[in-house]
Every structure is written in C-alpha cells, then in structure tokens.
N, C-alpha and C positions, 0 to 999 in steps of 0.2 A: 918115758914111763911105760914099761912093758906090763900093763895091767891085763889080767885075764878076768873077764866078766862072765860069771856063770849064766848059762842060758838054760832054762828060762829064768829071767830075773824075777825075784819075788817082790810083790807089793802086798804089804800087810794091811788089812782092813777089818774094822769091826762092824761094817755095814753090809749085811747080807743082801739088801736090795741092790746096792751098787754092784756087788759081785755078780748077782744074777743077771743084771742088765748087760754087764760086760761080757759074760760068758754065753748069753743066749741071743743069737742074731735075729730073733723074731721081733717084728715091730709091735710095740705096745702102745695103745692110745694114751696111756698115762705118761709115756716118755716122749711124746711128740714135741715137748718144749726143749729137749736137749739139742743143742746146736750141732751141726755136722762135724765141727772140729773135735767134739768130744767122742766121736766114734773112733778116734785114733787108738784108744785103749782097746776097744773091741777088736779092732783089726790085729793088734799086737797079740792079744790073747788067742785069737784064731790061728795065727801063724806060730804060736807057742814061743814067742819071744819073751813074753812076760806071763807070770802066773799070779793070780790073785789068791792070797791065802787068808782065810778068816782066822782072826784071833779075838780072844775075849777083851772086852773094854778095859779090864783091869791090867792088861798086858800091853796096851797101846802106848808106846813111848812118846808119840807126838802129843799126847794129852798133858804131859808135864809142862808144855809151853802154851797150851790152848785152853785148859780147864782149871777151875778152882778145885784142886784136889787136896785131900787131907795129908797130914805129915807122913803117915805110914806109907801111903801109896806113893807120895813124892819121893821118899827115901828109897823105896823099892825100885822105882823107875830110874832114879838117879844112879843107883848102884849098877843097874843094867847097862848104863851108858859109860860107866867108869869115870864119873865126874866127882871131883872133890870140891866141896864148898866150905 
C-alpha cells in the first residue's frame, strides 16, 4: 500500500483548552495531573507532524457515536461520512 500521508496530519477538536495545552509548551499548574505519556501530542505539534484544528461542536463527526444527538444533526453527520442506513 503506497499511501501518502499529508504532513502535518490534522486532528480535529472542538475543545479549545486541549488545543491550547498541546500548542503551548509552558507548564500550567492546572495541568500537572496530565501524565507524561500525554505529552506525545505536544511533541508532535512542536515538530509540525500534527496540527490541531478547532471545529465547531456541530461539525464533530465523532459525536455521532458518543452523544445523544437529534435526528437533524445525526443525518447531517451521517451524510458527511457517506453512510447509508
């Protein structure tokens, strides 16, 4: 499989707090509970291997599997994934 993966890879998030933590290498006393292994993302952002892109909650495709969403939002997200039910 000769796959070409675009760099930086985009990670879509609707959480501005997590985006700020990943992009800002400054130690914050409120984030001291974050385990060392979670700094993996911060390192990849710094090396420009991944990019965290903020999207609106209504556009978050993962919510179709994790949240109780209404029919209209469900159908909109389903259509974005090209699923037929």
